[in-house]
N, C-alpha and C positions, 0 to 999 in steps of 0.2 A: 657422186657419179663422175667417172672419168670420161671425157669426151674426146673422140678421135675425129679430126677433120680429114676425111679421106676422099680423094678425087674419084668421082663416080665412074669414070671410064679408064683411068690409069692409076689404080690404087698404089700408094707408096708402100713398098715392101716392109720398111721399118715399122710403119704404123700397123700394118696387117699382122706382123709378128707380135707386136705388143697386145693387139686385140686377141690373138690366138692364145697367148700366154694367159690372158685373163680367163678365157674359156677353159683352158687346161687346169686352172686353179679353182674350178667349180664355181665360177662367177656367172651372173646373169647379164647378158649383153643384148642390146637392141641394135639391129643391123638392117641394111636394105636388101630386099630381094627384088625379083623382076616385077613384082606387083606392088609392093608397099614395104613399109618397115615391119619388122617382126621381132619377137622375142627369140633368143637362141641360147642354148647351153650345151655342154658336153653330154654325150649319150649316157654316161654313168653318173652324172652329177646328182647329188641328193639335195644339198642346200639350195642350189639354183632352181631346181625343179619345184621344191617346196615353195620357194618365193614366187615363182611363176604361177603356180596354182592359187596362191594366196591373192596375188594381184588380180588375176582374171576370175577368181572365184570358181575354179573348175572342180567338178566332182570326179570320181574315179571312172566314170563312164566316158570321159572325154577321149576323143580319137586324136592321138598325137601323130605328128608327121616327122619323118626324118628327111633332112635335106642331104642329098647325095651328090658327089662330084660327077659321077657318070653311072652308066648301067652296070659296070663291073662290080660296083659295091652292092647292088640290089640283091643279088643271090644270097648274100650273107644274112640279110635281114628279112627278106620276103620270098615266098614260094611262087615261082612263075613257071609256066610251061612254055614250050617253044613258040606257040601261037601268040601268047601274051607278050613274050619277050620281043617278038617282031613288032607287035603293036606299040609297045613302050618305046622301042627304038625309033619308030616313025614319028613319035610325038614328044621326043625329048631332044634337047632341053626346051622347056616351056613352062608357063605358069599353070601347071596341072598337077594335082595331087591324086595319085593312084592308090586306092585302098586295096591292099593285098593281104593274104594270110601271112601272119608273122612267123618267123622261124624261132628256134629256141635261143638264138643269139640275141634276140630282142629282150631286154629286161622286162620282167613280168609287169612291173608298174607302168610300163609304157604301152604295152599291147592292150587292146580293148578287152576288158575282163570277160565279157561273154563271147564276143565274136572272134577273139584272138587274132585281131587284124592290126595292121600298122599302115600309116600313110607314107608314101614314098614320093619324093619330088626331086627333079634335077633342074636347077636354075640356070638361067643364061646371064644373070647379073654378074658383072666383073668382080665386084667386091665379094659377093657370096662365093663365087668360084675361087677367088684368091684365098679366102678363109679356109675353104674345104681342102684346097690343095696343100696348104701349110699344115692343117690339122691331120690330114691323111685318115680321116674318119668322118662319118656323118655328123651333122649338127641337129640336135632336137629342136624343132622350130614350132612356133605358135603365133597366130595372127595377133597384131597389136590392137586388139579390140578390148576396151575396158567394160566392166559390168554395166548393164543398163544403157549401153551405147551400141548403135548399129554400125557406125562407120569406123574404118581403120584410121588411126592417127597418121597424118602425112607430113606434118611440119616438125622438123627436129628440134626447133627452139621451144615449141609448145610441149613436145615430149619431155625435153629436159626440165621444163618448168613443172610439169605435172608429176613426173616419175623420178625426178632426180634423187630423191631420198630413198627410193625403193629398188632401184636397179644399179648394178655396179658400173656398167659401161654403156656408152652410146656411140655408134659410128654415124657422124653427121655427114651426109652426102647430098645435102640440099633437100628441097621439098620434092616428094615423090608423087607421081600420078597414082592416085589410090584406086586400085582395082582388086577384086577378090579373085583368088585362084579358082579354076574349074576343078570340081571334085568328081572323080570317076570311080565307081565301085567295080572292081574286077574279081570279086570273090566267087562269082557264079559263072556259068557257061556263057552268059551274055552280059557284056559290059552295061552298066547303068549310070547315067549322069545324076549325081546327087545334087550338085549345084553348078549351074551354068555361070561361068565367070569370064575371065579375060580371054581364054582360049576356046576356039570352036572345035569340038570333038564329035560333031554330028556323024561323021563317017565311021567313027569307032563303034557306035552302038547300033 
């Protein structure tokens, strides 16, 4: 595992570039988001996605999320109407995953097999934003929760110790305050909170 020690508020461009190169080469990276550390890989990555599924023991029904730089990327990967777009605009960036109908640009193995949905999230974390800006495309992201555990791992040194042989890279930005993202299903006419997490979206539903 290659470890990048990146400043949480002022990410070093050289190190961000190296981490992005790793993602571009179909590698699996652990990086910080605005809620906690997460697994990340390139949208079209095959080996990294297979490794992620193996580590987390995910089946084909798992709902994946795309981390997007801003709302301009969302229309490529999810179908939204004008009302939904205004709602998304009011609530981004934030630790919220919006479940939306996936477009044909989303690889089939990433969209939910039955519902044909995809999770979309716009982060405020400086490191995540720096990665997205340099990549110029979304990052496929998944919570850093291991099988049979309920809590997200928050200590990068513990992450390195436990997952060092299974993951290609880790961005160490110090211990994160671990919170879960709020998940909102926007596939029907009325938004529904699937999981109440770090962000309050009570006005949305």
